Backbone as CSV, one residue per row, in Angstrom:
resi,resn,N_x,N_y,N_z,CA_x,CA_y,CA_z,C_x,C_y,C_z
1,MET,-136.157,-119.978,90.113,-135.997,-118.489,90.530,-134.648,-118.084,90.373
2,LEU,-133.781,-119.057,90.759,-132.152,-118.574,90.956,-131.615,-118.190,89.308
3,LYS,-132.282,-119.140,88.382,-132.010,-119.341,87.079,-132.259,-117.804,86.524
4,LYS,-133.515,-117.636,86.872,-134.393,-116.522,86.186,-133.280,-115.218,86.563
5,PHE,-132.844,-115.023,87.764,-131.996,-113.907,88.348,-130.787,-113.922,87.588
6,ILE,-130.287,-115.115,87.428,-128.517,-115.275,86.853,-128.783,-114.682,85.499
7,GLY,-129.865,-115.080,84.752,-130.131,-114.625,83.448,-130.475,-113.124,83.416
8,GLU,-131.247,-112.685,84.167,-131.522,-111.206,84.004,-130.516,-110.309,84.804
9,THR,-129.714,-110.918,85.417,-128.454,-110.119,85.740,-127.309,-110.055,84.804
10,SER,-127.200,-111.413,84.110,-126.332,-111.408,82.770,-126.383,-110.279,81.745
11,PHE,-127.841,-109.841,81.763,-128.377,-108.979,80.583,-127.975,-107.528,81.222
12,LYS,-128.391,-107.363,82.408,-127.993,-106.039,83.181,-126.388,-105.729,82.964
13,LEU,-125.740,-106.793,83.351,-124.241,-106.712,83.391,-123.710,-106.300,82.074
14,ALA,-124.380,-106.853,80.898,-123.694,-106.695,79.818,-124.288,-105.427,78.824
15,GLY,-125.218,-104.788,79.605,-125.981,-103.333,79.150,-126.721,-103.946,78.117
16,TRP,-127.342,-104.953,78.193,-128.348,-105.522,77.131,-129.878,-105.512,77.640
17,THR,-130.698,-105.382,76.510,-132.217,-105.551,77.185,-132.773,-106.544,76.241
18,TYR,-133.805,-107.168,76.783,-134.435,-108.271,75.829,-135.851,-108.318,75.919
19,GLU,-136.472,-108.763,75.118,-138.040,-109.008,75.045,-138.317,-110.248,74.210
20,VAL,-139.467,-110.969,74.855,-139.699,-111.914,74.088,-141.182,-112.083,73.929
21,LYS,-141.611,-111.902,72.810,-143.120,-112.029,72.498,-143.717,-113.619,72.912
22,PRO,-144.894,-113.326,74.277,-145.446,-114.440,74.701,-145.884,-115.770,73.784
23,ASP,-146.571,-115.235,72.937,-147.500,-116.056,72.090,-146.527,-116.843,71.050
24,VAL,-145.220,-116.717,71.014,-144.420,-117.120,70.020,-143.944,-118.606,70.279
25,LEU,-143.620,-118.705,71.489,-143.195,-120.340,71.932,-143.890,-121.133,72.032
26,GLU,-143.705,-122.513,71.730,-144.598,-123.772,71.408,-143.854,-124.835,72.093
27,ASN,-144.367,-125.765,72.238,-143.564,-127.028,73.260,-142.707,-127.428,72.232
28,LYS,-142.540,-127.551,70.922,-141.566,-128.250,69.828,-141.352,-126.847,68.869
29,GLN,-140.100,-126.612,68.483,-139.757,-125.684,67.611,-138.228,-125.670,67.381
30,VAL,-137.841,-125.307,66.336,-136.557,-125.173,66.142,-136.313,-123.538,65.914
31,ILE,-135.432,-123.024,66.996,-134.914,-121.490,67.301,-133.777,-121.268,66.388
32,VAL,-134.031,-120.135,65.567,-132.686,-119.640,64.936,-132.440,-118.406,65.451
33,GLY,-131.082,-118.219,65.385,-130.605,-116.685,66.128,-129.835,-116.269,64.924
34,PHE,-130.078,-114.680,64.882,-129.309,-113.921,63.964,-128.932,-112.393,64.818
35,GLU,-128.050,-111.909,64.699,-126.614,-112.110,64.149,-125.871,-112.838,65.083
36,HIS,-124.972,-113.412,64.630,-123.809,-114.160,65.785,-122.611,-113.422,65.387
37,THR,-122.393,-112.407,66.220,-121.240,-111.500,65.860,-120.315,-111.712,67.053
38,SER,-120.328,-112.476,68.011,-119.396,-112.832,68.928,-119.961,-113.824,69.864
39,MET,-119.100,-114.419,70.654,-119.386,-115.303,71.900,-120.482,-114.547,72.896
40,MET,-120.267,-113.536,72.841,-121.475,-112.761,74.000,-122.908,-113.284,73.561
41,ASP,-122.997,-112.977,72.256,-124.373,-113.487,71.643,-124.876,-114.935,72.381
42,ALA,-123.937,-115.860,72.295,-124.054,-117.219,72.815,-124.771,-116.995,74.212
43,VAL,-123.506,-116.377,75.073,-123.812,-116.427,76.456,-125.196,-115.520,76.738
44,LEU,-125.475,-114.453,75.978,-127.005,-113.730,76.069,-128.012,-114.758,75.943
45,SER,-127.993,-115.385,74.793,-128.829,-116.641,74.373,-129.310,-117.486,75.455
46,LEU,-128.201,-117.908,76.235,-128.301,-118.930,77.192,-129.097,-118.472,78.400
47,ALA,-128.804,-117.163,78.679,-129.296,-116.230,79.491,-130.692,-116.112,79.532
48,LEU,-131.059,-115.953,78.135,-132.543,-115.680,77.749,-133.471,-116.832,77.951
49,PHE,-132.645,-118.210,77.875,-133.381,-119.272,77.906,-133.598,-119.764,79.479
50,GLN,-132.669,-119.297,80.315,-132.756,-119.530,81.533,-133.927,-118.518,82.124
51,ILE,-133.877,-117.471,81.631,-135.040,-116.485,82.267,-136.304,-116.985,81.809
52,TYR,-136.399,-117.655,80.861,-137.821,-118.121,80.571,-137.919,-119.901,80.718
53,ASP,-136.936,-120.178,81.592,-137.176,-121.364,81.898,-137.228,-122.735,80.721
54,LEU,-136.574,-122.621,79.653,-136.577,-123.042,78.343,-135.492,-123.951,78.129
55,LYS,-135.596,-125.423,78.228,-134.726,-126.273,78.038,-134.381,-126.531,76.515
56,ILE,-133.004,-126.240,76.191,-132.851,-126.294,74.881,-131.800,-127.433,74.165
57,HIS,-131.837,-127.499,73.264,-130.740,-128.641,72.605,-130.159,-128.029,71.225
58,THR,-128.733,-128.431,71.286,-128.341,-127.963,70.186,-127.280,-128.712,69.600
59,LEU,-126.892,-128.797,68.058,-126.025,-129.607,67.700,-124.662,-129.452,67.829
60,ILE,-124.065,-130.508,68.178,-122.824,-130.302,68.579,-121.843,-131.983,67.740
61,LYS,-120.596,-131.462,67.177,-119.914,-132.715,66.628,-119.821,-133.786,67.930
62,LYS,-119.710,-135.224,67.415,-119.833,-136.098,68.355,-118.548,-136.339,68.810
63,GLU,-117.471,-135.915,68.084,-116.245,-136.050,68.213,-115.881,-135.318,69.709
64,LEU,-116.632,-134.465,70.019,-116.289,-133.297,71.324,-116.902,-133.996,72.484
65,PHE,-117.648,-135.047,72.378,-118.163,-135.825,73.462,-117.325,-137.156,74.106
66,LYS,-115.932,-136.175,74.490,-115.204,-137.272,75.219,-114.621,-136.815,76.556
67,GLY,-114.232,-137.486,77.248,-113.566,-136.956,78.459,-114.389,-135.746,79.284
68,PRO,-113.869,-135.075,79.947,-114.428,-134.100,80.762,-115.555,-133.037,80.132
69,LEU,-115.397,-133.266,78.859,-116.146,-132.369,78.246,-117.591,-132.736,77.997
70,LYS,-117.665,-134.144,77.976,-119.008,-134.816,77.721,-119.945,-134.542,78.673
71,PRO,-119.861,-134.587,79.952,-121.143,-134.354,81.005,-121.539,-133.061,80.993
72,PHE,-120.438,-131.947,80.383,-120.843,-130.507,80.356,-121.656,-130.211,79.145
73,LEU,-120.997,-130.752,78.141,-121.888,-130.750,76.862,-123.355,-131.370,76.843
74,THR,-123.584,-132.740,77.632,-124.800,-133.053,77.644,-125.702,-132.451,78.645
75,ALA,-125.145,-131.429,79.750,-125.993,-130.925,80.815,-126.316,-129.723,80.131
76,VAL,-125.713,-129.013,78.859,-126.261,-127.605,78.554,-127.110,-127.888,77.179
77,GLY,-127.505,-129.180,76.924,-128.191,-129.798,75.896,-127.857,-130.046,74.743
78,GLY,-126.270,-130.302,74.710,-125.839,-130.726,73.360,-126.456,-132.070,73.002
79,ILE,-126.515,-132.142,71.560,-126.890,-133.326,70.934,-125.574,-133.611,70.224
80,PRO,-125.025,-134.686,70.412,-123.877,-135.383,69.350,-124.356,-135.845,68.139
81,VAL,-123.779,-135.281,67.199,-124.165,-135.418,65.660,-122.848,-136.354,65.105
82,ASP,-123.343,-137.270,64.455,-122.360,-138.102,63.570,-122.669,-137.668,62.275
83,ARG,-121.404,-136.902,61.682,-121.951,-136.353,60.208,-121.381,-137.322,59.475
84,LYS,-120.913,-138.688,59.724,-120.684,-139.609,58.888,-121.559,-140.852,59.083
85,SER,-122.751,-140.521,59.865,-123.770,-141.384,59.840,-124.379,-141.608,58.661
86,SER,-124.992,-143.026,58.535,-125.841,-143.148,57.176,-127.152,-142.422,57.480
87,LYS,-127.559,-142.199,58.330,-128.609,-141.674,58.814,-128.426,-140.105,58.800
88,ASP,-129.103,-139.255,58.219,-128.718,-137.595,57.805,-128.757,-137.091,58.979
89,ILE,-128.842,-135.933,59.242,-128.907,-135.111,60.336,-130.303,-134.555,60.569
90,VAL,-130.912,-134.346,59.488,-132.339,-134.083,59.330,-133.094,-135.204,60.264
91,SER,-132.971,-136.406,59.543,-133.574,-137.506,60.080,-133.152,-137.669,61.689
92,GLN,-132.209,-137.468,61.888,-131.941,-137.752,63.386,-132.306,-136.652,64.174
93,MET,-132.700,-135.529,63.647,-133.333,-134.552,64.597,-135.032,-134.735,64.670
94,VAL,-135.344,-135.192,63.591,-136.863,-135.721,63.610,-137.178,-136.665,64.486
95,GLU,-136.300,-137.486,64.652,-136.546,-138.638,65.732,-136.470,-137.935,66.995
96,HIS,-135.846,-137.070,67.285,-135.514,-136.380,68.489,-136.911,-135.576,68.998
97,PHE,-137.573,-134.749,67.720,-138.752,-134.292,67.988,-139.685,-135.442,68.271
98,GLU,-139.851,-136.189,67.536,-140.774,-137.382,67.770,-140.867,-138.020,69.122
99,LYS,-139.900,-138.427,69.765,-139.568,-138.763,70.966,-140.019,-138.117,72.242
100,ASN,-139.865,-136.798,72.095,-140.172,-135.983,73.088,-141.453,-134.873,72.948
101,GLU,-142.185,-135.015,74.261,-143.139,-133.843,74.251,-142.936,-132.557,74.193
102,LYS,-141.745,-132.061,74.539,-141.164,-130.802,74.499,-139.868,-130.924,74.052
103,PHE,-139.401,-130.065,73.016,-138.057,-130.255,72.353,-137.771,-128.823,71.638
104,ASN,-136.459,-128.211,72.293,-136.368,-127.043,71.529,-135.046,-126.828,70.886
105,LEU,-134.776,-127.172,69.630,-133.577,-127.190,69.101,-133.201,-125.941,68.545
106,VAL,-132.135,-125.343,68.992,-131.399,-123.921,68.945,-130.189,-124.419,67.924
107,ILE,-130.231,-123.438,66.807,-129.499,-123.271,65.878,-128.972,-122.029,65.240
108,ALA,-127.824,-121.695,65.314,-127.315,-120.503,64.618,-126.715,-120.797,63.311
109,PRO,-127.285,-120.531,62.473,-127.040,-120.995,61.156,-125.822,-120.511,60.616
110,GLU,-124.948,-121.683,60.124,-123.650,-121.478,59.565,-123.642,-120.113,58.614
111,ALA,-122.743,-119.329,58.252,-122.431,-118.146,57.751,-123.282,-116.940,58.196
112,THR,-123.462,-117.047,59.508,-124.116,-115.793,60.230,-123.297,-114.894,60.621
113,ARG,-121.895,-115.476,60.819,-120.719,-114.830,61.166,-119.802,-114.417,60.048
114,ALA,-119.067,-113.186,59.970,-118.127,-113.259,59.045,-116.867,-112.960,59.697
115,GLU,-115.905,-113.299,59.178,-114.244,-113.196,59.795,-114.052,-111.652,59.501
116,ARG,-113.172,-110.890,60.087,-113.083,-109.649,59.881,-112.567,-109.330,58.702
117,GLY,-113.339,-108.394,58.080,-112.723,-107.989,56.820,-113.551,-108.557,55.845
118,GLU,-113.987,-109.977,55.912,-115.013,-110.463,54.907,-116.600,-110.170,54.865
119,ALA,-116.804,-110.238,53.466,-118.467,-110.011,53.376,-119.281,-111.418,54.058
120,ARG,-120.024,-111.233,54.648,-120.923,-112.272,54.909,-121.541,-112.891,53.849
121,LYS,-121.722,-114.365,54.059,-122.323,-115.277,53.046,-123.576,-115.488,53.072
122,PRO,-124.508,-116.137,52.360,-125.846,-116.485,52.712,-125.793,-117.642,53.615
123,ILE,-126.715,-117.549,54.412,-126.965,-118.375,55.617,-127.306,-119.836,54.889
124,ARG,-126.767,-120.908,55.900,-126.961,-122.283,55.711,-128.428,-122.395,55.711
125,THR,-129.275,-123.456,55.115,-130.708,-123.826,55.242,-130.972,-125.144,56.277
126,GLY,-129.917,-125.701,56.525,-130.160,-126.951,57.515,-131.661,-126.685,58.593
127,PHE,-131.585,-125.708,59.318,-132.520,-125.386,60.340,-134.048,-125.630,59.673
128,TRP,-133.976,-125.114,58.582,-135.478,-125.046,57.721,-135.834,-126.458,57.536
129,HIS,-134.768,-127.608,56.736,-135.195,-128.768,56.624,-135.360,-129.416,57.700
130,ILE,-134.793,-129.084,58.697,-135.100,-129.946,60.070,-136.658,-129.748,60.357
131,ALA,-136.953,-128.349,60.402,-138.343,-127.715,60.841,-139.411,-128.457,60.071
132,LYS,-139.331,-128.199,58.546,-140.068,-128.862,57.905,-140.183,-130.206,57.829
133,ALA,-139.312,-130.946,58.109,-139.563,-132.544,58.047,-140.078,-132.683,59.345
134,ALA,-139.682,-132.104,60.731,-140.603,-132.382,61.683,-141.776,-131.791,62.037
135,GLY,-142.112,-130.760,61.152,-143.343,-130.425,61.273,-143.560,-129.327,62.377
136,VAL,-142.323,-128.712,62.831,-142.467,-127.894,63.912,-142.121,-126.166,63.293
137,PRO,-142.588,-125.307,63.969,-142.247,-123.803,63.600,-140.848,-123.488,63.567
138,ILE,-140.644,-122.460,62.997,-138.982,-121.945,63.306,-139.460,-120.761,63.800
139,VAL,-138.823,-120.455,65.199,-138.998,-119.439,65.886,-137.643,-118.515,65.805
140,LEU,-138.035,-117.136,65.584,-137.091,-116.104,65.397,-136.458,-115.287,66.561
141,MET,-135.113,-115.652,66.687,-134.561,-114.808,67.842,-133.311,-114.071,67.218
142,TYR,-133.196,-112.944,68.102,-132.091,-112.092,67.466,-131.173,-111.626,68.905
143,ALA,-129.994,-111.183,68.272,-129.190,-110.393,69.280,-128.695,-109.323,68.220
144,ASN,-128.994,-107.993,68.282,-128.366,-106.928,67.761,-127.452,-106.312,68.543
145,SER,-126.229,-106.158,68.030,-125.221,-105.841,69.095,-124.840,-104.096,68.780
146,LYS,-125.470,-103.553,67.692,-125.417,-102.211,67.743,-126.565,-101.577,68.495
147,THR,-127.602,-101.968,68.582,-128.704,-101.624,69.918,-128.712,-102.266,71.181
148,LYS,-127.818,-103.310,71.390,-127.604,-104.149,72.571,-129.009,-104.306,73.103
149,GLN,-129.829,-105.169,71.988,-131.139,-105.469,72.297,-131.131,-107.021,71.741
150,GLY,-132.082,-107.762,72.485,-131.927,-109.407,71.864,-133.388,-109.674,72.404
151,GLY,-133.763,-110.960,71.755,-134.783,-111.501,72.371,-135.634,-112.344,71.304
152,ILE,-136.875,-112.798,71.125,-137.673,-113.722,70.312,-138.895,-112.892,70.002
153,PHE,-138.895,-112.821,68.571,-139.868,-111.871,68.272,-140.825,-112.493,67.231
154,GLY,-140.965,-113.609,66.637,-141.836,-114.187,65.429,-141.454,-115.576,65.366
155,LYS,-142.400,-116.126,64.619,-142.099,-117.671,64.299,-142.964,-117.554,62.561
156,ILE,-142.324,-118.644,61.937,-143.086,-119.142,60.840,-143.276,-120.685,60.703
157,TYR,-144.211,-120.950,60.053,-144.388,-122.432,59.643,-143.672,-122.549,58.449
158,PRO,-142.741,-123.642,58.164,-142.141,-123.940,57.157,-143.237,-124.487,55.996
159,THR,-143.277,-123.928,54.658,-143.857,-124.088,53.451,-143.052,-124.474,52.572
160,GLU,-142.346,-123.315,51.894,-141.688,-123.501,50.830,-140.410,-122.547,51.000
161,LEU,-138.951,-123.245,50.989,-137.558,-122.567,51.325,-137.632,-121.357,50.592
162,ASP,-137.773,-121.104,49.515,-137.350,-119.478,49.097,-138.500,-118.705,49.326
163,HIS,-139.530,-118.956,49.642,-140.462,-118.028,49.988,-140.183,-117.918,51.781
164,ASP,-139.899,-118.834,52.326,-139.975,-118.582,53.778,-138.521,-118.036,54.119
165,LEU,-137.500,-118.031,53.476,-136.216,-117.474,53.642,-136.446,-115.895,53.199
166,ALA,-137.104,-115.499,52.324,-137.575,-114.331,51.750,-138.362,-113.713,52.954
167,LEU,-139.396,-114.404,53.635,-140.013,-113.751,54.829,-139.337,-113.541,55.851
168,MET,-138.079,-114.710,56.035,-137.501,-114.413,57.269,-136.759,-113.147,57.093
169,LYS,-136.301,-113.122,55.851,-135.334,-111.618,55.886,-136.179,-110.526,55.970
170,LYS,-137.176,-110.336,55.608,-138.127,-109.297,55.766,-138.713,-109.169,57.321
171,LEU,-138.906,-110.109,57.878,-139.254,-110.051,59.318,-138.021,-109.473,60.198
172,TYR,-137.004,-110.010,59.867,-135.839,-109.531,60.768,-135.581,-107.987,60.393
173,LYS,-135.743,-107.908,59.038,-135.204,-106.168,58.921,-136.462,-105.272,59.160
174,GLU,-137.820,-105.907,59.109,-138.916,-104.851,59.896,-139.043,-104.801,61.003
175,ASN,-138.632,-105.663,61.842,-138.971,-106.001,63.217,-137.656,-105.774,64.273
176,VAL,-136.526,-106.073,63.715,-135.440,-105.729,64.596,-134.222,-105.212,64.005
177,GLY,-134.651,-104.547,62.627,-133.299,-104.064,61.962,-132.023,-104.894,61.565
178,LEU,-132.195,-106.083,61.665,-131.028,-106.990,61.067,-131.521,-107.302,59.737
179,ASP,-130.438,-107.343,58.890,-130.060,-107.780,57.177,-129.582,-109.246,57.162
180,ILE,-130.398,-110.391,57.115,-129.773,-111.639,57.111,-129.472,-111.700,55.642
181,ILE,-128.756,-112.310,55.015,-128.281,-112.545,53.775,-128.693,-114.185,53.448
182,ILE,-129.631,-114.130,52.520,-130.188,-115.488,52.166,-129.770,-115.937,50.799
183,PRO,-129.734,-117.367,50.647,-129.029,-117.749,49.290,-130.211,-117.210,48.124
184,GLU,-129.772,-117.130,47.094,-130.636,-116.703,45.671,-131.481,-117.882,45.552
185,PRO,-132.968,-117.553,45.201,-133.858,-118.409,44.968,-133.447,-119.536,43.938
186,LYS,-133.798,-120.984,44.175,-133.442,-121.837,43.150,-134.048,-121.860,41.904
187,ASN,-135.179,-121.362,41.940,-135.987,-121.134,40.519,-135.596,-119.991,39.711
188,GLN,-134.578,-119.145,39.922,-133.987,-117.999,39.356,-132.727,-118.715,38.460
189,ALA,-132.874,-118.086,37.267,-131.703,-118.389,36.240,-130.348,-117.623,36.708
């Protein structure tokens, strides 16, 4: 109850509202969040996970798991990732999904943020490859700084990359008014 109270209070203090569609969440999923415009998005995302008592995990460079940061990063669900490992990140995450009865991997895809004055770039698609290989849905989360609204509104089950990215783009635009930039389809010249 305390975690829920803290989460709800965080939203109220920030002047934001949230909504989570109850039938979206499952025991295992990759949760992606757009737009990532500031650190406040991350804070509010953590608050939302507290409200719904959702234990989350996220990928963090293994080099950060040293000294006093290690217990903190572990406590907040950080998973140390060795980018130089012979085993790729997708395989590492599939193992986590296989080992756990419940597993929520949260990813803010790279390129969701632009530096001031720069155009946003197409999102990176590692989240899709992880979900596809693990056989879990991609849950769609949002933070719209213009409307000060956030939440979880939908999910897709990975089938084919270009199709799924186009579907995500459409769902974000139609449901929460956000325009995500996706890579050009690979099958086009």
